[in-house]
C-alpha positions as CSV (number, residue, x, y, z in Angstrom):
1,M,14.5,72.8,21.2
2,L,14.0,70.8,24.3
3,A,10.6,69.5,23.5
4,A,12.4,68.4,20.0
5,T,15.2,66.8,21.7
6,E,13.1,64.8,24.2
7,V,10.9,63.6,21.3
8,D,13.8,62.2,19.9
9,R,14.7,60.5,22.9
10,N,11.7,58.8,23.0
11,T,11.5,58.0,19.2
12,K,15.1,56.3,19.8
13,R,14.1,54.5,23.3
14,R,11.2,53.2,21.4
15,T,13.3,52.2,18.7
16,A,15.9,50.1,20.8
17,A,12.8,48.8,22.6
18,A,11.1,47.4,19.4
19,S,14.8,46.2,18.0
20,A,15.3,44.2,21.8
21,G,11.7,42.7,21.4
22,S,12.6,41.7,17.8
23,L,15.8,40.1,18.7
24,R,13.8,38.9,21.7
25,S,11.4,37.0,19.4
26,R,13.6,36.0,17.3
27,A,16.0,34.0,20.1
28,A,12.8,32.6,21.0
29,G,12.0,31.1,17.7
30,A,15.7,29.8,17.3
31,K,15.6,27.8,20.8
32,K,12.5,26.3,19.7
33,L,13.4,25.5,16.3
34,V,16.8,24.0,17.8
35,K,14.2,22.0,21.1
36,A,12.2,20.6,18.0
37,A,15.3,19.2,16.2
38,L,16.9,18.5,19.2
39,A,14.1,15.9,20.4
40,L,13.5,14.6,16.9
41,Y,17.0,13.8,17.4
42,L,17.0,12.5,20.5
43,Y,13.6,10.1,19.9
44,Q,14.8,7.3,17.6
45,P,12.2,4.7,17.4
46,T,13.1,1.2,18.6
47,E,11.9,-0.4,15.8
48,S,8.7,-2.6,17.9
49,E,6.4,0.4,17.5
50,S,5.7,-0.5,13.8
51,E,5.4,-4.1,14.9
52,E,3.0,-3.4,17.9
53,Y,0.5,-1.4,15.3
54,H,0.3,-3.8,13.2
55,K,-0.6,-6.2,15.6
56,W,-3.4,-4.1,17.1
57,Y,-4.2,-3.0,13.6
58,F,-4.9,-7.0,13.0
59,N,-6.2,-8.0,15.8
60,T,-8.6,-5.5,16.6
61,L,-10.1,-6.4,12.9
62,V,-10.3,-2.4,11.9
63,W,-9.3,-3.5,8.7
64,K,-13.1,-5.5,8.2
65,K,-14.7,-1.9,9.2
66,T,-12.7,-0.1,6.2
67,T,-14.8,0.3,2.9
68,W,-14.2,2.2,-0.5
69,M,-17.3,4.4,-1.7
70,G,-19.4,2.0,0.6
71,V,-18.1,-1.2,-0.1
72,P,-16.0,-3.3,2.5
73,C,-12.3,-3.6,1.5
74,W,-10.6,-5.7,4.0
75,K,-7.0,-4.7,3.3
76,S,-4.3,-2.3,5.5
77,T,-4.9,1.6,4.8
78,A,-1.3,2.1,4.6
79,D,-1.2,-0.9,1.5
80,M,-4.0,0.8,-0.4
81,W,-2.2,3.6,-0.2
82,N,0.7,2.1,-1.9
83,Y,-1.2,0.6,-4.3
84,Q,-2.6,3.5,-5.9
85,E,0.6,5.2,-6.4
86,I,2.3,1.7,-8.1
87,L,-0.8,2.0,-10.1
88,F,0.2,5.7,-10.9
89,E,3.6,5.1,-11.6
90,L,3.5,1.5,-13.4
91,K,0.2,2.5,-15.3
92,P,-0.8,-1.5,-16.1
93,S,-3.4,-2.2,-18.7
94,L,-4.6,-5.0,-16.8
95,V,-4.9,-5.9,-12.8
96,I,-5.2,-9.1,-11.8
97,E,-6.6,-10.1,-8.6
98,F,-7.4,-13.1,-6.8
99,G,-9.6,-12.9,-4.4
100,T,-12.9,-10.9,-4.3
101,A,-14.7,-10.9,-0.9
102,H,-17.2,-8.1,-1.1
103,G,-15.7,-6.7,-3.9
104,G,-13.9,-3.1,-2.9
105,S,-10.6,-3.5,-3.1
106,A,-11.5,-4.0,-7.0
107,L,-13.6,-1.2,-7.1
108,F,-10.9,0.8,-5.5
109,Y,-8.5,-0.5,-8.5
110,A,-11.1,0.5,-11.0
111,T,-11.5,3.9,-9.6
112,I,-7.9,5.1,-9.6
113,M,-7.6,3.5,-13.1
114,R,-9.9,5.9,-14.5
115,Q,-8.1,8.3,-13.1
116,V,-5.1,7.1,-14.8
117,G,-7.0,8.0,-18.3
118,Q,-6.0,4.7,-20.4
119,P,-7.8,1.2,-21.7
120,F,-7.5,-0.9,-19.0
121,K,-9.6,-3.9,-17.1
122,V,-10.0,-5.2,-13.9
123,F,-10.4,-8.9,-13.5
124,S,-10.8,-10.2,-10.0
125,V,-11.3,-14.1,-9.7
126,D,-12.9,-15.5,-6.1
127,I,-13.8,-19.5,-5.8
128,N,-17.5,-18.1,-5.1
129,H,-19.2,-14.3,-4.9
130,K,-21.8,-14.8,-2.4
131,R,-20.0,-12.1,-0.6
132,L,-19.6,-9.6,-3.3
133,E,-21.8,-6.6,-3.4
134,R,-23.9,-5.1,-6.0
135,A,-22.5,-1.7,-6.2
136,A,-18.6,-3.4,-6.9
137,R,-20.8,-5.8,-9.8
138,R,-21.9,-2.7,-11.8
139,D,-18.7,-1.2,-12.9
140,S,-17.9,-2.1,-16.1
141,D,-14.4,-2.0,-16.1
142,I,-13.8,-5.0,-13.7
143,L,-14.8,-8.5,-14.8
144,F,-15.7,-11.1,-11.9
145,V,-15.4,-14.6,-11.9
146,E,-16.6,-17.4,-9.7
147,S,-13.4,-19.7,-10.2
148,S,-10.7,-21.5,-8.5
149,S,-7.7,-18.9,-9.2
150,T,-5.6,-21.8,-9.9
151,V,-7.1,-24.2,-12.8
152,P,-5.8,-23.3,-15.7
153,A,-8.8,-21.6,-17.0
154,I,-8.1,-18.9,-15.7
155,G,-4.6,-18.4,-17.4
156,E,-6.2,-18.6,-20.5
157,H,-8.4,-16.1,-19.2
158,I,-5.7,-14.1,-18.4
159,E,-3.9,-14.5,-21.7
160,H,-6.9,-13.7,-23.8
161,L,-7.6,-9.9,-21.5
162,R,-3.4,-9.1,-21.5
163,S,-4.0,-9.4,-26.3
164,E,-7.1,-7.4,-25.3
165,F,-5.0,-4.7,-23.0
166,P,-2.0,-5.1,-24.0
167,G,1.0,-3.0,-21.4
168,K,2.0,-3.6,-17.6
169,I,0.3,-6.0,-15.5
170,F,-0.9,-5.5,-11.5
171,A,-1.5,-8.8,-9.8
172,I,-2.5,-9.3,-6.2
173,L,-3.3,-12.6,-4.5
174,D,-5.2,-12.1,-1.5
175,S,-7.5,-15.2,-2.3
176,D,-7.1,-19.0,0.3
177,H,-3.7,-17.9,2.6
178,S,-2.6,-21.7,2.5
179,M,1.1,-22.3,1.6
180,N,0.2,-24.2,-1.6
181,H,-2.4,-22.7,-2.7
182,V,-0.3,-19.3,-2.9
183,L,2.5,-21.2,-4.4
184,A,0.4,-22.4,-7.1
185,E,-0.7,-19.3,-8.0
186,M,2.4,-17.5,-8.3
187,K,3.4,-20.8,-10.5
188,L,0.4,-19.8,-12.4
189,L,1.0,-16.5,-12.9
190,R,4.8,-17.4,-13.9
191,P,4.2,-17.7,-17.5
192,L,2.0,-14.9,-17.6
193,L,3.7,-11.9,-16.0
194,C,6.7,-10.0,-18.1
195,A,9.6,-7.9,-17.2
196,G,8.3,-4.5,-15.2
197,D,4.9,-6.1,-13.9
198,Y,4.2,-6.1,-10.3
199,L,2.8,-8.9,-8.0
200,I,1.9,-8.2,-4.6
201,V,1.7,-10.9,-2.7
202,E,-0.7,-10.5,0.5
203,D,-1.2,-11.5,4.1
204,S,2.1,-12.7,4.6
205,C,2.3,-11.1,7.7
206,L,0.1,-14.2,8.8
207,N,2.0,-17.5,10.3
208,G,4.1,-15.2,12.8
209,H,5.0,-12.6,10.3
210,P,4.4,-10.9,13.0
211,V,0.4,-11.8,13.9
212,L,-1.2,-15.2,14.0
213,P,2.1,-17.3,15.0
214,G,0.1,-21.1,14.7
215,W,-1.2,-20.1,11.5
216,G,0.7,-22.6,9.8
217,P,3.1,-22.0,6.4
218,G,1.1,-19.7,4.6
219,P,2.0,-16.9,1.9
220,Y,5.2,-16.0,3.4
221,E,6.7,-19.6,3.6
222,A,4.6,-19.8,-0.6
223,I,7.4,-16.5,-1.5
224,E,10.0,-18.7,-0.1
225,A,9.3,-21.7,-1.4
226,Y,8.7,-20.0,-4.6
227,E,11.7,-18.2,-4.8
228,H,13.7,-21.4,-4.1
229,E,12.6,-23.0,-7.3
230,F,13.0,-19.8,-9.5
231,P,15.3,-17.4,-7.7
232,Q,15.8,-15.2,-10.3
233,D,12.2,-14.3,-11.4
234,Y,11.5,-11.2,-9.0
235,T,13.1,-8.4,-7.4
236,H,11.9,-7.0,-4.1
237,D,10.5,-3.6,-4.0
238,V,12.1,-3.1,-0.2
239,A,11.4,0.6,-0.3
240,R,7.9,0.1,-1.4
241,E,7.4,-3.0,1.1
242,N,8.8,-0.6,4.1
243,K,7.6,3.0,3.1
244,F,5.2,2.8,6.0
245,G,6.7,1.2,8.3
246,W,4.3,-2.1,8.2
247,T,2.3,-4.3,5.7
248,F,0.2,-7.0,5.2
249,A,2.6,-8.4,2.8
250,P,6.0,-8.4,4.0
251,N,8.7,-9.7,1.8
252,G,5.2,-9.5,-1.1
253,F,6.4,-6.4,-2.8
254,L,8.0,-7.8,-5.8
255,I,8.5,-6.6,-9.4
256,R,9.1,-9.4,-12.7
257,N,12.7,-9.4,-13.6
């Protein structure tokens, strides 16, 4: 009888110890959660972090070491992630790119669009295609044209492609980064883009926005000049622009009204 009582007492002690250990463990876990939440609350960015990272990213030229499927793609990786989200949501039939370079970005758009799964064409224009790589040239969904992006013939070509591939347009300007040239590109596209089409004006970060303050009037100033002349044409997609804290296209995520 005494032995049974002792066993019962030991069982109770072990149960109590286990319960206490469980409570301590839960208390420690709760304490960690409170500390994590407090740290998150107490640490607030000063808004300089994204700008400093932008400057680091641009000035180290890491963007020149970025590739898509082995082809150089001189872009911000954060922007490219944003673009694929836009392409999937917009599901354009025509992607227009002014500024081909090596062809990596055109290849990127074509790769994403094939996953979207509807008929499309990528139309990529550059003043010369000396840097255009063979792997990009081989893609049958991309039409590469060697030309200035501001001549009337390019507008006519886009009109023809739009009739062949009816639907939304996603256009991106990344060629000559002078204000007058970008402004001319925007004006060329004005009668060609319809409500809901999407326009990206890249490298509006130049001329102190926030990089290369001595560049001179560039894409950012072109956007300002265009909107001064045609203030009702576009709505700024601010949520997209600010999604990752920084972009090579500040003020340049535009939805046609």
